[in-house]
All heavy atoms as an XYZ file, in Angstrom:
926
protein
N       1.962     16.555     -3.046
C       2.623     16.903     -1.800
C       4.003     16.263     -1.768
O       4.192     15.106     -2.145
C       1.793     16.408     -0.616
C       2.418     16.629      0.712
S       1.368     15.962      2.023
C       1.638     17.195      3.239
N       4.990     17.013     -1.329
C       6.350     16.522     -1.250
C       6.499     15.622     -0.025
O       6.081     15.976      1.085
C       7.332     17.706     -1.156
O       7.100     18.562     -2.269
C       8.750     17.236     -1.156
N       7.116     14.477     -0.239
C       7.327     13.504      0.840
C       8.773     13.603      1.319
O       9.658     13.996      0.574
C       7.032     12.087      0.367
C       5.632     11.884     -0.096
C       4.706     11.796      1.041
N       3.335     11.653      0.566
C       2.299     11.913      1.290
N       2.419     12.313      2.527
N       1.087     11.772      0.806
N       8.986     13.206      2.558
C      10.341     13.203      3.128
C      10.614     11.849      3.786
O       9.719     11.032      3.948
C      10.490     14.325      4.190
O       9.622     14.028      5.291
C      10.160     15.682      3.603
N      11.845     11.675      4.172
C      12.238     10.457      4.879
C      11.477     10.378      6.221
O      11.108      9.294      6.659
C      13.762     10.442      5.121
C      14.181      9.244      5.947
C      14.492     10.426      3.782
N      11.198     11.512      6.830
C      10.444     11.533      8.080
C       9.037     10.963      7.882
O       8.528     10.278      8.754
C      10.353     12.964      8.638
C      11.654     13.503      9.175
C      12.120     12.700     10.383
O      13.017     11.867     10.255
N      11.529     12.919     11.513
N       8.421     11.258      6.729
C       7.100     10.698      6.438
C       7.150      9.177      6.437
O       6.286      8.492      6.973
C       6.572     11.210      5.098
C       6.288     12.693      5.087
O       5.973     13.235      6.170
O       6.374     13.297      4.001
N       8.200      8.648      5.802
C       8.363      7.194      5.756
C       8.575      6.643      7.143
O       7.967      5.652      7.535
C       9.538      6.809      4.821
C       9.778      5.313      4.838
C       9.309      7.317      3.401
N       9.407      7.314      7.909
C       9.705      6.877      9.269
C       8.452      6.812     10.119
O       8.223      5.835     10.832
C      10.715      7.841      9.899
C      11.076      7.492     11.310
C      12.072      8.487     11.861
C      12.336      8.243     13.333
N      13.243      9.244     13.908
N       7.625      7.835     10.044
C       6.420      7.872     10.876
C       5.326      6.919     10.368
O       4.550      6.398     11.159
C       5.892      9.288     10.967
C       6.787     10.211     11.713
C       7.114     11.449     11.187
C       7.321      9.869     12.942
C       7.953     12.325     11.882
C       8.163     10.730     13.646
C       8.471     11.959     13.105
N       5.256      6.703      9.076
C       4.193      5.853      8.529
C       4.550      4.378      8.550
O       3.669      3.515      8.498
C       3.892      6.276      7.101
N       5.820      4.048      8.632
C       6.244      2.660      8.524
C       5.649      1.762      9.600
O       5.256      0.627      9.320
C       7.777      2.589      8.557
C       8.388      1.260      8.138
C       7.940      0.873      6.740
C       9.895      1.332      8.216
N       5.545      2.260     10.807
C       4.980      1.456     11.900
C       3.519      1.080     11.590
O       3.116     -0.078     11.726
C       5.081      2.220     13.220
C       4.545      1.461     14.389
N       5.150      0.342     14.895
C       3.413      1.642     15.121
C       4.450     -0.132     15.895
N       3.387      0.641     16.069
N       2.733      2.046     11.145
C       1.345      1.798     10.813
C       1.229      0.860      9.631
O       0.380     -0.044      9.612
C       0.624      3.124     10.513
O       0.783      3.994     11.636
C      -0.847      2.906     10.266
N       2.055      1.066      8.614
C       2.037      0.214      7.434
C       2.326     -1.218      7.808
O       1.635     -2.154      7.370
C       3.020      0.755      6.368
C       2.518      2.070      5.786
C       3.258     -0.280      5.285
C       3.513      2.801      4.918
N       3.330     -1.435      8.630
C       3.679     -2.786      9.050
C       2.579     -3.414      9.902
O       2.273     -4.595      9.778
C       5.021     -2.807      9.798
C       6.188     -2.411      8.919
S       6.312     -3.405      7.401
C       6.690     -4.997      8.070
N       1.966     -2.628     10.778
C       0.855     -3.141     11.562
C      -0.289     -3.590     10.690
O      -0.936     -4.617     10.937
C       0.359     -2.091     12.573
C       1.169     -2.083     13.854
O       1.980     -3.023     14.053
O       0.990     -1.164     14.657
N      -0.598     -2.821      9.665
C      -1.683     -3.195      8.735
C      -1.311     -4.408      7.934
O      -2.167     -5.260      7.639
C      -2.017     -2.008      7.822
C      -2.741     -0.905      8.539
C      -3.089      0.232      7.605
C      -3.852      1.326      8.378
N      -4.240      2.436      7.503
N      -0.044     -4.533      7.586
C       0.404     -5.685      6.807
C       0.246     -6.983      7.589
O      -0.223     -7.991      7.047
C       1.870     -5.500      6.380
C       2.479     -6.657      5.603
C       1.766     -6.842      4.263
C       3.966     -6.448      5.414
N       0.601     -6.969      8.864
C       0.534     -8.205      9.666
C      -0.820     -8.427     10.318
O      -1.052     -9.444     10.933
C       1.653     -8.250     10.716
C       3.019     -8.238     10.082
C       1.503     -7.143     11.732
N      -1.737     -7.460     10.180
C      -3.085     -7.655     10.675
C      -3.365     -7.047     12.039
O      -4.426     -7.308     12.609
N      -2.461     -6.263     12.579
C      -2.713     -5.632     13.865
C      -3.711     -4.470     13.770
O      -4.286     -4.074     14.754
C      -1.410     -5.128     14.491
C      -0.526     -6.272     14.919
O      -0.981     -7.386     15.138
N       0.756     -6.002     15.073
N      -3.842     -3.910     12.592
C      -4.830     -2.865     12.309
C      -5.788     -3.415     11.251
O      -5.340     -3.894     10.226
C      -4.204     -1.586     11.813
C      -3.545     -0.773     12.846
N      -4.244      0.003     13.729
C      -2.229     -0.599     13.154
C      -3.397      0.605     14.557
N      -2.171      0.264     14.216
N      -7.068     -3.285     11.479
C      -8.019     -3.843     10.515
C      -8.376     -2.843      9.405
O      -8.985     -3.234      8.424
C      -9.285     -4.292     11.231
O      -9.866     -3.180     11.881
N      -7.970     -1.568      9.553
C      -8.307     -0.611      8.522
C      -7.480     -0.887      7.257
O      -6.364     -1.368      7.344
C      -7.971      0.826      8.975
C      -8.605      1.265     10.246
C      -7.575      1.355     11.369
O      -6.390      1.560     11.105
O      -7.998      1.176     12.516
N      -8.051     -0.577      6.096
C      -7.292     -0.751      4.862
C      -6.225      0.340      4.713
O      -6.250      1.353      5.411
C      -8.352     -0.611      3.773
C      -9.487      0.112      4.405
C      -9.425     -0.177      5.862
N      -5.276      0.115      3.801
C      -4.231      1.107      3.544
C      -4.877      2.344      2.950
O      -5.701      2.273      2.055
C      -3.203      0.549      2.553
C      -2.273     -0.458      3.164
C      -2.549     -1.805      3.053
C      -1.140     -0.044      3.816
C      -1.691     -2.746      3.614
C      -0.277     -0.979      4.393
C      -0.555     -2.317      4.277
N      -4.456      3.497      3.415
C      -4.967      4.754      2.912
C      -4.144      5.173      1.686
O      -3.067      4.663      1.435
C      -4.879      5.832      3.972
O      -3.529      6.159      4.252
N      -4.707      6.106      0.932
C      -4.012      6.624     -0.231
C      -2.694      7.258      0.179
O      -1.681      7.115     -0.506
C      -4.910      7.651     -0.971
O      -6.109      6.987     -1.384
C      -4.210      8.214     -2.194
N      -2.694      7.950      1.307
C      -1.476      8.582      1.788
C      -0.386      7.549      2.088
O       0.797      7.741      1.748
C      -1.769      9.415      3.038
C      -0.558     10.140      3.584
C      -0.853     10.937      4.823
O      -1.955     10.848      5.371
O       0.062     11.652      5.259
N      -0.760      6.446      2.715
C       0.242      5.390      3.007
C       0.769      4.785      1.734
O       1.978      4.477      1.649
C      -0.413      4.326      3.904
C      -0.701      4.820      5.291
C      -1.659      3.937      6.063
O      -2.410      3.158      5.470
O      -1.658      4.056      7.311
N      -0.067      4.598      0.732
C       0.402      4.064     -0.533
C       1.350      5.058     -1.205
O       2.377      4.675     -1.762
C      -0.801      3.717     -1.450
C      -1.585      2.555     -0.841
C      -0.317      3.347     -2.845
C      -2.895      2.261     -1.494
N       1.031      6.344     -1.144
C       1.922      7.369     -1.713
C       3.268      7.376     -0.995
O       4.309      7.546     -1.625
C       1.260      8.739     -1.611
C       0.102      8.924     -2.552
C      -0.638     10.231     -2.324
O      -0.297     10.978     -1.381
O      -1.569     10.503     -3.081
N       3.255      7.143      0.302
C       4.509      7.090      1.058
C       5.315      5.866      0.651
O       6.546      5.952      0.517
C       4.215      7.128      2.576
C       3.727      8.515      2.981
C       5.457      6.732      3.385
C       3.228      8.633      4.385
N       4.659      4.755      0.462
C       5.381      3.556     -0.024
C       5.996      3.794     -1.400
O       7.129      3.408     -1.657
C       4.417      2.341     -0.093
C       4.127      1.638      1.200
C       3.051      0.608      1.032
C       5.404      0.989      1.743
N       5.241      4.429     -2.292
C       5.769      4.731     -3.616
C       6.995      5.618     -3.511
O       8.016      5.398     -4.135
C       4.674      5.370     -4.508
C       3.602      4.335     -4.862
C       5.297      5.971     -5.772
C       2.380      4.882     -5.549
N       6.913      6.649     -2.662
C       8.055      7.549     -2.442
C       9.250      6.765     -1.899
O      10.376      6.945     -2.367
C       7.672      8.671     -1.466
C       8.861      9.458     -0.981
C       9.484     10.368     -1.813
C       9.362      9.244      0.294
C      10.583     11.085     -1.365
C      10.457      9.951      0.742
C      11.088     10.882     -0.074
N       9.001      5.869     -0.924
C      10.097      5.091     -0.331
C      10.748      4.162     -1.357
O      11.953      3.989     -1.333
C       9.565      4.299      0.838
N       9.954      3.608     -2.247
C      10.496      2.743     -3.283
C      11.268      3.573     -4.323
O      12.342      3.159     -4.771
C       9.388      1.932     -3.957
C       8.919      0.738     -3.169
C       8.978      0.716     -1.782
C       8.409     -0.349     -3.814
C       8.555     -0.384     -1.067
C       7.974     -1.468     -3.109
C       8.044     -1.495     -1.734
N      10.712      4.689     -4.740
C      11.369      5.542     -5.728
C      12.695      6.091     -5.213
O      13.660      6.226     -5.952
C      10.489      6.727     -6.123
C       9.335      6.387     -7.025
C       8.437      7.591     -7.296
O       8.389      8.537     -6.482
O       7.766      7.550     -8.349
N      12.741      6.405     -3.940
C      13.926      7.020     -3.336
C      14.907      5.992     -2.799
O      15.915      6.364     -2.176
C      13.494      7.935     -2.179
O      12.580      8.882     -2.636
N      14.632      4.718     -3.007
C      15.466      3.639     -2.500
C      15.649      3.694     -0.991
O      16.745      3.386     -0.476
C      16.843      3.634     -3.195
C      16.689      3.245     -4.642
O      15.845      2.429     -4.996
N      17.515      3.844     -5.485
N      14.636      4.110     -0.280
C      14.676      4.133      1.173
C      14.375      2.733      1.721
O      14.996      2.275      2.665
C      13.670      5.147      1.743
C      14.069      6.566      1.295
C      13.598      5.074      3.263
C      13.047      7.631      1.590
N      13.393      2.075      1.137
C      13.031      0.713      1.524
C      13.325     -0.263      0.391
O      13.037      0.043     -0.770
C      11.533      0.621      1.860
C      11.033      1.445      3.042
C       9.517      1.321      3.136
C      11.668      0.959      4.324
N      13.913     -1.394      0.715
C      14.114     -2.476     -0.244
C      14.808     -1.959     -1.498
O      14.412     -2.252     -2.621
C      12.787     -3.143     -0.627
C      11.966     -3.533      0.552
C      10.800     -2.852      0.854
C      12.351     -4.552      1.387
C      10.045     -3.196      1.953
C      11.617     -4.894      2.500
C      10.451     -4.237      2.791
N      15.910     -1.261     -1.311
C      16.592     -0.622     -2.437
C      17.072     -1.610     -3.497
O      17.243     -1.240     -4.650
C      17.732      0.241     -1.946
C      18.759     -0.531     -1.135
O      18.405     -1.549     -0.550
O      19.920     -0.078     -1.083
N      17.251     -2.879     -3.129
C      17.752     -3.866     -4.098
C      16.674     -4.352     -5.046
O      16.959     -4.753     -6.177
C      18.349     -5.050     -3.382
C      19.549     -4.658     -2.541
O      20.321     -3.812     -2.946
N      19.685     -5.239     -1.376
N      15.424     -4.387     -4.600
C      14.357     -4.977     -5.413
C      13.187     -4.026     -5.662
O      12.248     -4.361     -6.368
C      13.827     -6.274     -4.781
C      14.919     -7.347     -4.748
C      13.272     -6.044     -3.397
N      13.198     -2.843     -5.057
C      12.054     -1.930     -5.132
C      11.711     -1.553     -6.566
O      10.521     -1.396     -6.900
C      12.317     -0.687     -4.315
N      12.701     -1.389     -7.429
C      12.439     -0.960     -8.783
C      11.551     -1.939     -9.554
O      10.825     -1.545    -10.453
C      13.746     -0.756     -9.539
C      14.566     -2.014     -9.689
N      15.330     -2.502     -8.652
C      14.672     -2.879    -10.726
C      15.912     -3.615     -9.065
N      15.546     -3.876    -10.309
N      11.572     -3.235     -9.171
C      10.738     -4.223     -9.841
C       9.260     -4.037     -9.507
O       8.393     -4.367    -10.307
C      11.135     -5.639     -9.392
C      12.482     -6.083     -9.825
C      12.707     -7.504     -9.296
C      14.093     -7.999     -9.543
N      14.311     -9.339     -8.973
N       8.962     -3.546     -8.338
C       7.591     -3.499     -7.847
C       6.970     -2.094     -7.862
O       5.804     -1.946     -7.579
C       7.510     -4.086     -6.441
C       7.984     -5.506     -6.400
C       9.277     -5.817     -6.029
C       7.130     -6.516     -6.810
C       9.725     -7.123     -6.044
C       7.578     -7.823     -6.808
C       8.868     -8.142     -6.437
N       7.748     -1.125     -8.218
C       7.269      0.247     -8.271
C       6.113      0.419     -9.269
O       5.095      1.043     -8.941
C       8.413      1.207     -8.586
C       8.148      2.671     -8.419
C       7.665      2.985     -7.005
C       9.422      3.464     -8.700
N       6.198     -0.172    -10.466
C       5.044     -0.057    -11.392
C       3.758     -0.660    -10.825
O       2.666     -0.148    -11.092
C       5.511     -0.810    -12.635
C       6.987     -0.797    -12.580
C       7.338     -0.828    -11.109
N       3.886     -1.734    -10.054
C       2.687     -2.351     -9.466
C       2.042     -1.423     -8.457
O       0.826     -1.291     -8.421
C       3.059     -3.669     -8.796
O       3.556     -4.602     -9.724
N       2.855     -0.766     -7.647
C       2.306      0.176     -6.662
C       1.702      1.379     -7.350
O       0.619      1.856     -6.969
C       3.391      0.645     -5.682
C       3.663     -0.273     -4.505
C       4.807      0.305     -3.662
C       2.451     -0.461     -3.638
N       2.379      1.879     -8.370
C       1.858      3.058     -9.088
C       0.588      2.722     -9.853
O      -0.216      3.590    -10.112
C       2.904      3.607    -10.043
C       4.024      4.344     -9.342
C       4.975      4.918    -10.364
C       6.017      5.795     -9.706
N       6.938      6.371    -10.720
N       0.425      1.458    -10.228
C      -0.734      1.035    -10.996
C      -1.978      0.753    -10.181
O      -3.035      0.454    -10.753
N      -1.893      0.865     -8.872
C      -3.067      0.646     -8.028
C      -4.123      1.700     -8.311
O      -3.776      2.866     -8.544
C      -2.699      0.660     -6.559
C      -1.856     -0.508     -6.068
C      -1.408     -0.265     -4.632
C      -2.620     -1.804     -6.158
N      -5.371      1.330     -8.276
C      -6.426      2.312     -8.576
C      -6.498      3.397     -7.506
O      -6.304      3.126     -6.311
C      -7.709      1.485     -8.592
C      -7.388      0.257     -7.802
C      -5.916      0.019     -7.968
N      -6.746      4.624     -7.966
C      -6.945      5.731     -7.009
C      -8.395      5.714     -6.563
O      -9.302      5.732     -7.382
C      -6.612      7.056     -7.678
C      -5.147      7.253     -7.892
C      -4.847      8.666     -8.336
O      -5.606      9.582     -7.969
O      -3.854      8.823     -9.057
N      -8.577      5.635     -5.270
C      -9.908      5.590     -4.692
C      -9.974      6.629     -3.599
O      -9.101      6.685     -2.730
C     -10.218      4.199     -4.097
C     -10.056      3.115     -5.179
C     -11.600      4.160     -3.506
C     -10.041      1.706     -4.636
N     -10.975      7.433     -3.628
C     -11.128      8.460     -2.610
C     -11.841      7.826     -1.416
O     -12.962      7.331     -1.510
C     -11.939      9.638     -3.136
C     -11.307     10.255     -4.327
N     -10.160     11.022     -4.272
C     -11.610     10.186     -5.656
C      -9.816     11.408     -5.473
N     -10.678     10.930     -6.335
N     -11.129      7.815     -0.256
C     -11.664      7.176      0.933
C     -12.922      7.866      1.442
O     -13.810      7.247      1.972
C     -10.636      7.141      2.055
C      -9.585      6.090      1.875
C      -8.408      6.572      1.026
O      -8.376      7.778      0.715
O      -7.588      5.765      0.687
N     -13.006      9.165      1.281
C     -14.149      9.917      1.784
C     -15.261      9.867      0.734
O     -15.416     10.758     -0.077
C     -13.778     11.361      2.083
N     -15.989      8.773      0.737
C     -17.071      8.627     -0.216
C     -18.173      9.612      0.127
O     -18.486      9.875      1.267
C     -17.618      7.200     -0.166
N     -18.762     10.166     -0.918
C     -19.833     11.135     -0.670
C     -21.006     10.396     -0.050
O     -21.500      9.420     -0.595
C     -20.237     11.815     -1.974
O     -20.643     10.845     -2.917
N     -21.427     10.856      1.066
C     -22.481     10.173      1.823
C     -23.853     10.755      1.526
O     -24.638     10.968      2.432
N     -24.163     10.976      0.275
C     -25.476     11.503     -0.108
C     -26.465     10.341     -0.053
O     -26.331      9.359     -0.764
C     -25.443     12.129     -1.528
C     -26.812     12.599     -1.909
C     -24.413     13.241     -1.574
N     -27.420     10.457      0.816
C     -28.415      9.405      0.981
C     -29.616      9.658      0.066
O     -30.057     10.776     -0.125
C     -28.900      9.375      2.440
C     -27.841      9.006      3.451
C     -27.435      7.553      3.330
O     -28.275      6.710      2.992
O     -26.266      7.262      3.625
N     -30.104      8.587     -0.513
C     -31.324      8.674     -1.284
C     -32.337      7.730     -0.681
O     -31.992      6.840      0.079
C     -31.066      8.300     -2.772
O     -30.547      6.966     -2.820
C     -30.083      9.259     -3.415
N     -33.568      7.915     -1.079
C     -34.633      7.094     -0.451
C     -34.565      5.636     -0.899
O     -34.956      4.751     -0.146
C     -35.997      7.678     -0.852
C     -36.268      9.016     -0.186
C     -37.615      9.580     -0.561
O     -38.471      8.796     -0.993
O     -37.802     10.789     -0.409
N     -34.080      5.379     -2.079
C     -34.052      3.991     -2.557
C     -32.798      3.224     -2.141
O     -32.614      2.084     -2.521
C     -34.238      3.930     -4.076
C     -33.128      4.651     -4.833
O     -32.283      5.268     -4.178
O     -33.127      4.572     -6.065
N     -31.902      3.840     -1.409
C     -30.718      3.146     -0.912
C     -29.544      3.130     -1.890
O     -28.598      2.393     -1.685
N     -29.611      3.932     -2.937
C     -28.502      3.967     -3.905
C     -27.222      4.454     -3.260
O     -26.133      4.046     -3.613
C     -28.871      4.824     -5.085
N     -27.355      5.365     -2.288
C     -26.182      5.868     -1.559
C     -25.486      4.770     -0.788
O     -24.263      4.705     -0.722
N     -26.280      3.862     -0.197
C     -25.713      2.735      0.536
C     -24.959      1.798     -0.404
O     -23.898      1.292     -0.059
C     -26.802      1.976      1.280
C     -27.424      2.776      2.421
O     -26.748      3.741      2.877
O     -28.552      2.464      2.840
N     -25.545      1.555     -1.568
C     -24.884      0.662     -2.538
C     -23.571      1.293     -3.007
O     -22.570      0.581     -3.135
C     -25.809      0.432     -3.744
C     -26.951     -0.457     -3.449
C     -27.809     -0.660     -4.692
C     -29.054     -1.467     -4.359
N     -29.915     -1.617     -5.556
N     -23.575      2.578     -3.253
C     -22.354      3.257     -3.688
C     -21.284      3.222     -2.619
O     -20.123      2.950     -2.891
C     -22.665      4.727     -4.063
C     -21.477      5.512     -4.519
C     -20.891      5.017     -5.828
O     -21.618      4.463     -6.652
O     -19.661      5.181     -6.000
N     -21.686      3.427     -1.371
C     -20.727      3.384     -0.263
C     -20.164      1.986     -0.087
O     -18.984      1.793      0.146
C     -21.371      3.887      1.024
C     -20.382      4.008      2.163
C     -20.999      4.659      3.384
O     -22.176      4.973      3.401
N     -20.202      4.876      4.398
N     -21.016      0.969     -0.211
C     -20.582     -0.405     -0.088
C     -19.597     -0.758     -1.209
O     -18.582     -1.425     -0.991
C     -21.786     -1.349     -0.135
O     -21.382     -2.680     -0.128
N     -19.895     -0.306     -2.419
C     -19.004     -0.537     -3.548
C     -17.673      0.125     -3.322
O     -16.612     -0.467     -3.564
C     -19.661      0.005     -4.836
C     -18.799     -0.129     -6.055
C     -18.600     -1.372     -6.647
C     -18.201      0.990     -6.630
C     -17.794     -1.504     -7.756
C     -17.407      0.862     -7.758
C     -17.215     -0.368     -8.321
O     -16.430     -0.489     -9.437
N     -17.704      1.350     -2.793
C     -16.468      2.089     -2.511
C     -15.634      1.371     -1.452
O     -14.442      1.250     -1.565
C     -16.839      3.492     -2.006
C     -15.725      4.462     -2.001
C     -15.491      5.076     -3.364
O     -16.116      4.737     -4.334
N     -14.544      5.946     -3.419
N     -16.304      0.870     -0.408
C     -15.603      0.137      0.647
C     -14.993     -1.145      0.101
O     -13.860     -1.502      0.477
C     -16.558     -0.185      1.781
C     -16.963      1.034      2.598
C     -18.068      0.759      3.580
O     -18.541     -0.399      3.665
O     -18.474      1.706      4.285
N     -15.670     -1.832     -0.792
C     -15.138     -3.036     -1.397
C     -13.891     -2.723     -2.237
O     -12.918     -3.483     -2.223
C     -16.184     -3.730     -2.270
C     -17.245     -4.405     -1.436
O     -17.058     -4.686     -0.257
N     -18.390     -4.651     -2.039
N     -13.925     -1.621     -2.980
C     -12.771     -1.213     -3.774
C     -11.570     -0.891     -2.884
O     -10.434     -1.267     -3.168
C     -13.106     -0.007     -4.643
C     -13.989     -0.254     -5.857
C     -14.285      1.064     -6.569
C     -13.328     -1.228     -6.815
N     -11.837     -0.203     -1.778
C     -10.765      0.162     -0.853
C     -10.169     -1.109     -0.233
O      -8.929     -1.239     -0.127
C     -11.272      1.133      0.225
C     -11.596      2.470     -0.420
C     -10.269      1.276      1.352
C     -12.342      3.445      0.486
N     -10.987     -2.042      0.140
C     -10.498     -3.306      0.708
C      -9.693     -4.089     -0.309
O      -8.628     -4.634      0.010
C     -11.689     -4.148      1.235
O     -12.422     -3.379      2.190
C     -11.212     -5.447      1.863
N     -10.176     -4.138     -1.543
C      -9.466     -4.849     -2.591
C      -8.100     -4.210     -2.845
O      -7.092     -4.904     -2.996
C     -10.292     -4.840     -3.874
C      -9.697     -5.651     -4.997
C     -10.584     -5.689     -6.210
O     -11.803     -5.686     -6.043
O     -10.026     -5.714     -7.301
N      -8.056     -2.883     -2.895
C      -6.791     -2.173     -3.105
C      -5.833     -2.455     -1.946
O      -4.639     -2.675     -2.161
C      -7.036     -0.678     -3.232
C      -5.733      0.081     -3.517
C      -5.977      1.558     -3.558
N      -6.349      2.032     -2.233
C      -6.479      3.313     -1.931
N      -6.289      4.242     -2.843
N      -6.789      3.679     -0.707
N      -6.353     -2.512     -0.743
C      -5.527     -2.794      0.415
C      -4.940     -4.209      0.343
O      -3.778     -4.424      0.670
C      -6.354     -2.608      1.696
O      -5.547     -2.749      2.822
N      -5.743     -5.144     -0.090
C      -5.254     -6.513     -0.269
C      -4.146     -6.572     -1.331
O      -3.184     -7.336     -1.196
C      -6.396     -7.448     -0.667
C      -7.377     -7.681      0.467
O      -7.037     -7.384      1.641
O      -8.502     -8.159      0.183
N      -4.276     -5.756     -2.375
C      -3.232     -5.702     -3.396
C      -1.943     -5.166     -2.817
O      -0.865     -5.680     -3.115
C      -3.693     -4.817     -4.564
C      -4.760     -5.401     -5.424
S      -5.207     -4.177     -6.691
C      -6.770     -4.803     -7.231
N      -2.036     -4.146     -1.972
C      -0.843     -3.582     -1.338
C      -0.165     -4.646     -0.459
O       1.046     -4.790     -0.489
C      -1.196     -2.320     -0.514
C       0.001     -1.855      0.315
C      -1.665     -1.216     -1.414
N      -0.978     -5.365      0.291
C      -0.411     -6.415      1.146
C       0.319     -7.464      0.307
O       1.410     -7.896      0.662
C      -1.522     -7.082      1.979
C      -2.042     -6.247      3.088
C      -3.148     -6.955      3.843
C      -3.746     -6.087      4.900
N      -4.845     -6.737      5.625
N      -0.278     -7.878     -0.786
C       0.323     -8.882     -1.650
C       1.651     -8.368     -2.231
O       2.651     -9.088     -2.227
C      -0.598     -9.210     -2.820
O      -1.775     -9.815     -2.363
N       1.651     -7.125     -2.673
C       2.879     -6.537     -3.238
C       3.962     -6.501     -2.169
O       5.120     -6.885     -2.401
C       2.617     -5.146     -3.824
C       1.744     -5.241     -5.079
C       3.927     -4.412     -4.115
C       1.199     -3.910     -5.553
N       3.623     -6.055     -0.966
C       4.613     -5.950      0.095
C       5.177     -7.324      0.500
O       6.373     -7.462      0.742
C       4.038     -5.246      1.334
C       3.874     -3.742      1.177
C       3.201     -3.157      2.416
C       5.210     -3.064      0.950
N       4.319     -8.329      0.550
C       4.800     -9.665      0.894
C       5.744    -10.211     -0.185
O       6.771    -10.823      0.133
C       3.616    -10.603      1.097
C       2.818    -10.356      2.360
C       1.564    -11.254      2.409
C       3.661    -10.575      3.601
N       5.453     -9.939     -1.432
C       6.336    -10.364     -2.516
C       7.652     -9.597     -2.451
O       8.722    -10.171     -2.696
C       5.634    -10.206     -3.880
C       4.460    -11.162     -3.977
C       6.620    -10.432     -5.027
C       3.552    -10.918     -5.157
N       7.585     -8.310     -2.114
C       8.800     -7.524     -1.977
C       9.677     -8.086     -0.873
O      10.908     -8.217     -1.041
C       8.476     -6.026     -1.723
C       9.705     -5.250     -1.290
C       7.850     -5.395     -2.947
N       9.086     -8.436      0.261
C       9.849     -9.034      1.352
C      10.542    -10.300      0.880
O      11.708    -10.520      1.138
C       8.943     -9.362      2.553
C       8.582     -8.190      3.391
C       7.272     -7.986      3.756
C       9.538     -7.303      3.841
C       6.921     -6.903      4.531
C       9.203     -6.208      4.635
C       7.884     -6.014      4.974
N       9.792    -11.160      0.204
C      10.353    -12.425     -0.291
C      11.501    -12.194     -1.247
O      12.576    -12.783     -1.103
C       9.254    -13.239     -0.977
C       9.726    -14.593     -1.486
C       8.679    -15.273     -2.322
C       8.795    -14.685     -3.691
N       8.142    -15.313     -4.757
N      11.309    -11.314     -2.196
C      12.344    -11.011     -3.179
C      13.581    -10.418     -2.506
O      14.723    -10.729     -2.889
C      11.835    -10.050     -4.254
C      10.898    -10.688     -5.233
C      11.572    -11.706     -6.145
O      12.705    -11.412     -6.612
O      10.990    -12.749     -6.394
N      13.376     -9.564     -1.519
C      14.503     -8.952     -0.815
C      15.286    -10.011     -0.047
O      16.517     -9.996     -0.065
C      14.005     -7.863      0.129
C      15.107     -7.019      0.658
O      15.913     -6.506     -0.103
N      15.179     -6.882      1.971
N      14.581    -10.933      0.574
C      15.262    -12.020      1.295
C      16.050    -12.884      0.332
O      17.217    -13.211      0.563
C      14.246    -12.848      2.103
C      13.701    -12.029      3.253
C      14.882    -14.154      2.595
C      12.506    -12.659      3.964
N      15.461    -13.229     -0.824
C      16.161    -14.049     -1.813
C      17.379    -13.305     -2.345
O      18.442    -13.900     -2.542
C      15.254    -14.425     -2.967
C      14.249    -15.502     -2.622
C      13.064    -15.573     -3.306
C      14.490    -16.430     -1.622
C      12.127    -16.561     -3.012
C      13.574    -17.415     -1.323
C      12.394    -17.476     -2.018
N      17.263    -12.003     -2.558
C      18.375    -11.202     -3.047
C      19.510    -11.225     -2.037
O      20.697    -11.402     -2.385
C      17.929     -9.786     -3.345
C      18.972     -8.933     -3.960
N      19.860     -8.203     -3.179
C      19.307     -8.732     -5.256
C      20.689     -7.559     -3.984
N      20.376     -7.852     -5.251
N      19.187    -11.028     -0.776
C      20.206    -11.033      0.276
C      20.875    -12.416      0.389
O      22.086    -12.495      0.620
C      19.611    -10.626      1.616
C      19.176     -9.177      1.677
C      20.331     -8.198      1.535
O      21.428     -8.466      2.078
O      20.133     -7.173      0.841
N      20.092    -13.477      0.253
C      20.667    -14.819      0.334
C      21.611    -15.074     -0.835
O      22.662    -15.706     -0.644
C      19.543    -15.868      0.338
C      18.787    -15.907      1.642
S      17.368    -17.021      1.620
C      18.171    -18.590      1.403
N      21.268    -14.592     -2.036
C      22.173    -14.739     -3.171
C      23.487    -14.049     -2.919
O      24.544    -14.575     -3.266
C      21.512    -14.144     -4.430
C      20.436    -14.982     -5.032
C      19.928    -14.291     -6.294
C      18.638    -14.875     -6.761
N      18.111    -14.168     -7.933
N      23.417    -12.864     -2.356
C      24.632    -12.108     -2.077
C      25.481    -12.819     -1.028
O      26.696    -12.974     -1.180
C      24.301    -10.680     -1.621
C      23.732     -9.879     -2.790
C      25.531     -9.974     -1.059
C      23.171     -8.523     -2.411
N      24.857    -13.299      0.014
C      25.618    -13.903      1.125
C      26.118    -15.300      0.822
O      27.208    -15.688      1.255
C      24.755    -13.916      2.382
C      24.512    -12.528      2.896
C      23.649    -12.536      4.099
N      23.253    -11.145      4.365
C      23.139    -10.646      5.567
N      23.309    -11.410      6.607
N      22.773     -9.395      5.703
N      25.322    -16.080      0.116
C      25.675    -17.482     -0.091
C      26.127    -17.765     -1.508
O      26.492    -18.902     -1.838
C      24.511    -18.385      0.289
C      24.095    -18.239      1.705
C      22.826    -17.756      2.030
C      24.956    -18.529      2.755
C      22.445    -17.596      3.337
C      24.577    -18.354      4.074
C      23.308    -17.900      4.365
N      26.041    -16.783     -2.385
C      26.424    -16.978     -3.775
C      25.494    -17.896     -4.532
O      25.239    -19.014     -4.132
N      24.967    -17.411     -5.589
C      24.039    -18.265     -6.346
C      24.258    -18.049     -7.821
O      24.739    -17.102     -8.319
C      22.608    -17.923     -6.011
């Protein structure tokens, strides 16, 4: 799907809320794709985004809509729990990457302003 600047604009509020903990849901695949687009297009963090783009692209693809096929022995529950753990782990990775990007961007701006 083709992304636009409007997609970034509309998703940014939700992404930031999830980053700071105002939303407890994990990052969705769509939000990660929007971040990748924003980094590739130099919309966000244009000075340091190129360093972190491979990390975002390297995140595992996980389908949020896990198949809810129930079995009598509970294998469906185990699969769903495993899927939820993967989604949570991927979301934590996104948060880590974004926090590092913020830090690097601040350091880059300080170098420019104060000379280093």
